[in-house]
C-alpha positions in Angstrom: 48.6 3.4 -23.4 49.1 7.2 -23.3 52.9 7.4 -23.8 54.7 10.7 -24.3 58.4 10.9 -25.2 60.4 13.9 -24.2 64.1 14.8 -24.0 65.7 16.2 -20.9 68.8 18.4 -20.9 70.9 19.3 -17.9 74.2 21.1 -17.5 75.2 21.3 -13.8 77.4 23.6 -11.7 80.5 21.5 -12.4 80.6 23.1 -15.8 82.0 19.9 -17.4 79.4 18.4 -19.7 75.9 18.3 -21.2 73.7 15.4 -20.2 70.8 14.5 -22.5 68.3 11.7 -22.1 65.3 10.6 -24.2 62.6 9.2 -21.9 59.1 7.8 -22.3 56.4 8.7 -19.8 53.1 7.0 -19.1 51.0 6.4 -16.0 53.2 4.8 -13.3 56.0 4.2 -15.7 59.2 6.1 -16.8 61.5 4.5 -19.3 64.9 5.8 -20.5 65.4 5.1 -24.2 68.7 6.7 -24.9 71.3 8.9 -23.1 74.3 10.9 -24.1 77.0 13.1 -22.5 79.1 15.6 -24.4 81.9 17.5 -22.7 82.3 21.3 -22.5 85.3 22.8 -24.3 87.8 24.4 -22.0 86.9 27.8 -23.5 83.2 27.3 -22.8 83.9 26.3 -19.2 86.1 29.3 -18.6 83.7 31.7 -20.2 80.9 30.4 -17.9 83.2 30.7 -14.8 83.7 34.4 -15.8 80.0 35.0 -16.3 79.1 33.4 -13.0 81.7 35.5 -11.2 80.4 38.7 -12.8 76.8 37.9 -11.8 77.9 36.9 -8.3 79.2 40.4 -7.7 76.3 42.1 -9.5 73.3 40.0 -10.5 71.5 43.2 -11.7 74.1 43.5 -14.5 72.6 40.6 -16.4 70.7 42.7 -18.9 73.8 44.7 -19.8 76.0 41.6 -19.9 73.6 39.8 -22.2 74.2 42.5 -24.9 78.0 41.9 -25.1 79.5 40.0 -28.0 81.4 37.6 -25.7 78.2 36.7 -23.8 76.2 36.1 -26.9 79.0 34.0 -28.4 79.2 31.9 -25.2 75.4 31.3 -25.1 75.3 30.4 -28.8 78.2 27.9 -28.4 76.5 26.4 -25.3 73.1 26.1 -27.0 74.7 24.6 -30.2 76.5 22.0 -28.2 73.1 21.0 -26.6 71.4 20.9 -30.0 74.2 18.6 -31.2 73.6 16.3 -28.2 69.9 16.2 -28.7 70.2 15.4 -32.4 72.7 12.6 -31.7 70.5 11.1 -29.0 67.6 10.9 -31.4 69.8 9.5 -34.1 71.2 6.8 -31.8 67.8 5.9 -30.5 66.5 5.1 -34.0 63.1 6.7 -33.3 61.5 9.2 -35.6 61.9 12.8 -34.4 58.2 13.4 -34.8 57.7 11.0 -31.8 59.4 13.5 -29.5 56.9 15.9 -27.9 59.3 18.5 -26.5 62.8 19.2 -25.1 63.0 20.0 -21.4 65.8 22.6 -21.3 67.1 23.8 -17.9 69.8 26.1 -19.0 73.1 26.9 -17.2 72.5 28.2 -13.7 74.5 31.4 -13.1 72.9 32.5 -9.8 70.2 31.6 -7.4 69.0 33.6 -4.3 65.7 32.1 -3.1 63.1 34.1 -1.1 64.0 32.3 2.2 67.5 33.7 2.1 67.0 37.0 0.2 65.8 38.9 3.3 65.2 42.5 2.3 67.1 41.9 -1.0 65.4 40.9 -4.3 65.1 37.2 -4.8 66.2 35.9 -8.1 67.2 32.8 -10.1 69.3 33.0 -13.3 69.5 30.3 -15.9 70.9 31.3 -19.2 70.6 29.8 -22.7 68.8 30.3 -26.0 65.6 28.2 -26.2 64.8 29.8 -29.6 68.1 28.7 -31.1 67.7 25.2 -29.6 64.2 24.8 -31.1 65.5 25.9 -34.5 68.6 23.7 -34.5 66.5 20.6 -33.4 63.2 21.4 -35.1 61.5 20.5 -31.8 59.4 22.5 -29.3 61.4 23.5 -26.2 60.0 23.9 -22.7 62.3 26.1 -20.5 62.6 28.4 -17.5 61.4 25.8 -14.9 62.2 27.7 -11.7 60.5 31.1 -12.3 56.9 30.0 -12.0 57.5 28.5 -8.6 59.4 31.6 -7.3 56.7 33.9 -8.6 54.3 31.8 -6.6 56.3 32.4 -3.5 58.5 29.3 -3.7 62.2 28.6 -3.5 62.5 27.6 -7.2 64.1 24.5 -5.8 64.5 21.6 -5.3 63.0 20.1 -8.5 64.1 16.5 -7.8 61.5 15.4 -5.2 58.5 15.4 -7.5 60.5 13.4 -10.1 61.5 11.0 -7.4 57.9 10.7 -6.4 57.1 9.8 -10.0 59.7 7.0 -9.8 58.0 5.6 -6.7 55.7 3.2 -8.6 58.5 1.2 -10.1 60.4 1.2 -6.8 57.4 0.0 -4.9 57.0 -2.8 -7.3 60.5 -3.9 -6.2 59.5 -3.7 -2.5 60.7 -0.2 -1.6 58.0 1.9 0.0 59.9 4.6 1.9 63.2 5.8 0.3 65.5 8.7 -0.1 67.5 9.8 -3.2 70.9 11.2 -2.2 72.5 13.2 -5.0 76.3 13.7 -4.8 76.7 16.4 -7.4 78.5 19.8 -7.2 75.8 20.6 -4.7 74.3 17.7 -2.7 70.6 17.3 -2.3 68.1 14.8 -0.8 64.6 13.8 -1.8 62.4 11.8 0.6 59.4 9.7 -0.4 57.8 8.5 2.9 54.5 8.4 4.9 53.0 9.8 8.1 51.8 7.4 10.8 48.3 7.5 9.4 49.5 6.5 6.0 49.6 9.9 4.2 52.2 10.1 1.5 54.9 12.7 2.0 57.3 14.1 -0.6 60.2 16.3 0.7 63.6 17.5 -0.4 66.3 20.1 0.1 69.9 20.9 -0.8 72.5 19.6 1.8 75.1 22.1 0.5 78.4 21.8 -1.3 79.3 18.2 -2.2 81.7 17.8 -5.1 82.4 21.6 -5.1 85.3 21.7 -2.7 87.0 18.4 -3.5 87.0 19.2 -7.2 88.2 22.8 -6.6 91.0 21.6 -4.3 92.1 18.8 -6.5 92.4 21.3 -9.4 94.3 23.8 -7.2 96.7 21.4 -5.5 97.1 18.5 -8.0 96.1 20.0 -11.4 93.5 17.3 -11.9 89.8 17.8 -12.6 88.7 15.6 -9.7 90.1 13.1 -7.2 89.7 9.9 -9.2 89.0 7.0 -6.8 90.1 9.2 -3.9 93.8 8.8 -4.9 95.0 12.2 -3.5 92.6 12.3 -0.5 93.7 8.8 0.6 97.2 10.3 1.2 95.7 12.7 3.8 94.1 12.7 7.2 90.8 14.1 8.4 91.6 17.0 10.7 88.8 17.6 13.3 89.9 21.3 13.7 89.7 21.9 10.0 86.3 20.0 9.8 84.9 22.4 12.3 86.2 25.4 10.4 84.7 24.1 7.2 81.3 23.3 8.8 81.1 26.7 10.4 82.2 28.8 7.4 82.2 26.9 4.1 78.5 27.5 3.2 77.3 30.9 4.3 74.2 32.8 2.9 74.5 36.4 1.7 73.2 37.3 5.2 76.1 35.5 6.9 74.0 32.5 8.1 75.5 29.0 8.2 73.5 27.2 5.5 73.9 23.8 7.1 72.0 25.0 10.2 69.0 26.4 8.3 65.8 24.3 8.3 64.0 23.4 5.0 62.6 24.5 2.7 65.9 25.7 1.5 68.2 25.6 -1.6 71.8 26.7 -2.0 74.0 28.3 -4.6 77.8 27.7 -5.3 78.2 31.5 -5.2 78.0 31.2 -1.4 80.6 28.5 -1.0 84.0 29.6 0.2 87.2 28.2 1.9 88.7 30.2 4.8 91.6 29.6 7.3 93.4 26.9 5.4 96.8 28.1 6.5 98.9 25.5 8.4 97.2 22.5 6.8 98.8 20.2 4.2 97.1 19.9 0.8 96.3 16.2 1.2 94.8 16.8 4.6 92.7 19.8 3.3 91.4 17.6 0.5 90.7 14.6 2.7 88.8 16.8 5.2 86.8 18.4 2.4 85.8 15.0 1.1 84.7 14.0 4.6 82.7 17.2 4.8 80.7 16.1 1.8 79.5 12.9 3.6 79.3 14.6 7.0 77.0 17.4 5.9 74.8 15.0 3.9 74.4 12.9 7.0 73.8 16.0 9.2 71.0 17.0 6.8 69.1 13.9 7.8 68.3 15.8 11.1 65.7 17.8 9.1 63.5 14.8 8.3 60.4 15.5 10.3 59.8 13.3 13.3 56.2 12.6 12.2 57.2 10.8 9.1 59.0 7.5 8.7 62.7 7.7 8.3 63.5 6.0 4.9 65.4 2.7 5.2 66.6 2.7 1.6 69.1 5.5 0.6 69.7 5.4 -3.1 72.8 7.3 -4.1 73.7 8.8 -7.4 76.0 11.5 -8.7 79.7 11.7 -9.4 80.7 12.5 -5.9 79.8 9.0 -4.6 82.2 7.5 -7.1 84.9 8.6 -4.8 85.1 5.6 -2.5 86.4 7.7 0.4 83.2 9.8 0.5 80.9 6.8 0.1 82.8 4.9 2.9 82.6 8.0 5.1 78.9 8.1 4.7 78.6 4.4 5.4 80.7 4.8 8.5 78.6 7.7 9.7 75.5 5.5 9.3 77.3 2.7 11.2 78.3 5.1 14.1 82.0 4.4 13.3 83.2 7.9 12.1 84.5 11.1 13.5 81.8 13.4 14.9 82.4 16.9 16.2 81.5 17.4 19.9 78.7 19.9 19.1 77.0 17.3 16.8 77.2 14.2 19.1 73.6 14.4 20.2 72.3 15.3 16.7 74.1 12.4 15.1 73.0 10.0 17.9 69.4 11.0 17.3 69.8 10.4 13.5 71.3 7.0 14.1 68.5 6.0 16.4 65.9 7.0 13.8 67.7 5.0 11.1 68.2 2.0 13.2 70.4 -0.8 11.9 68.2 -2.2 9.1 68.9 0.6 6.5 70.4 0.0 3.0 72.7 2.3 1.0 72.9 1.4 -2.7 73.3 2.9 -6.1 70.0 4.0 -7.7 71.0 2.0 -10.8 70.6 -1.2 -8.8 66.9 -0.5 -8.9 66.7 0.4 -12.5 67.0 4.2 -12.1 69.9 5.6 -14.0 71.9 7.9 -11.8 74.0 9.3 -14.7 70.9 10.8 -16.3 68.9 11.5 -13.2 69.0 15.3 -13.4 68.5 15.3 -17.2 65.5 13.0 -16.7 64.1 15.5 -14.2 64.0 18.0 -17.1 62.3 15.5 -19.3 59.7 14.9 -16.6 59.2 18.6 -16.2 58.5 18.8 -19.9 56.1 15.9 -19.7 54.2 17.5 -16.8 54.0 20.8 -18.6 52.4 19.1 -21.5 49.9 17.3 -19.2 49.4 20.4 -17.0 50.6 18.5 -13.9 52.1 20.6 -11.0 55.7 19.9 -10.3 56.2 21.8 -7.1 54.1 21.9 -4.0 54.0 24.0 -0.8 55.5 21.0 1.1 58.5 20.9 -1.2 59.4 24.5 -2.1 57.1 26.6 0.1 55.2 27.9 -3.0 51.7 29.1 -2.2 49.9 26.5 -4.3 50.9 23.5 -6.5 52.7 24.9 -9.5 53.0 23.9 -13.2 56.5 24.9 -14.3 57.9 26.0 -17.6 57.5 28.1 -20.7 57.0 27.1 -24.4 59.2 28.0 -27.3 58.6 26.7 -30.9 60.9 26.4 -33.9 61.1 29.5 -36.2 59.5 31.8 -33.6 60.5 35.4 -32.9 63.8 35.6 -31.1 63.4 35.3 -27.3 65.3 37.3 -24.7 67.6 35.6 -22.3 65.5 33.3 -20.2 65.5 34.2 -16.6 63.2 36.6 -14.7 63.6 38.9 -11.8 61.5 38.5 -8.7 60.4 40.8 -5.9 62.0 40.0 -2.6 59.8 38.4 0.0 60.3 39.7 3.5 
């Protein structure tokens, strides 16, 4: 059997940790061998917050910023932490390092403005890291810069999850699941759909639903000095406020052009740089947090309106990501599915339509229940990207990202090669 082992690395917008997974790929089979998570230091997290804020205000300053000592020090600390995690995963797995074909290295996202939202501005995506240093510290080839090729081909550069979820379909179908959706409750929420048209044609779709953990984590840190609302402890002391929910839905996720992200049709992808909280005066901290937690489930459910009517609405919704570990958010999503939750007047018809399409025979469950590790899902996407680069398999399609043609993603870097520049590229805006 033609088996290839790769390592996937992901560091998300929560800026809390490095996730690394060693996976084995073959035809119709993906197997995780070993995973590991290493936390960011407080200093590294704060440095990235500052970098993201600088680039949010002036993304064109990247080249100048990359020459500063503080930036170089941050990137080297970040890359060294990743190398430590990679080397530990290999050690714990007991396999020989020579069996690993490559590392799939996403980098830390510090900005993303896709063509669909750039308007007359220049579209760009910014992921930072040092693939050369990572290759040298691990003695392994590195495949990196996964979003640029898609954007240069006219695409959004995101989402990357749907194709990976399609690759998982074989094992899920063997367990009786033919149409399904993966619902990611990360800093940003996203959905991937594997379904069919009435004539049996396979369909793979996906898009970002918008902020998910972003606001609950931010508010818990602000009001209660905790990193997140563990088990919904603080939110459970509050009440969902309809008037605040409306404010958040209307204003919390706005594009640089002032459009409400939630109302934009796919293909689309979002960026935490657009997320904001307005008009919170007069509300109690517990109520603000509880309503923000409800917003996470509410907007994920609202996003189901964009599932095309000519494909089967999936009956299996597989959840993963830290946000769903908050029982309040998971229960809110379940209640919305059961037609037992608060719905704003302007969304009554939309939600009724979604519920009619879902019917009553749907199932919400953790992806782990079907043998798909949720903890390392996003890291495994990077391992899959590396595998597909090796095999020259396209990872994005026009249907998923609006790219012009199916696109093979990623660039190679080998140990002991000439020092590479910061890995992100600029893109001409598409009008």
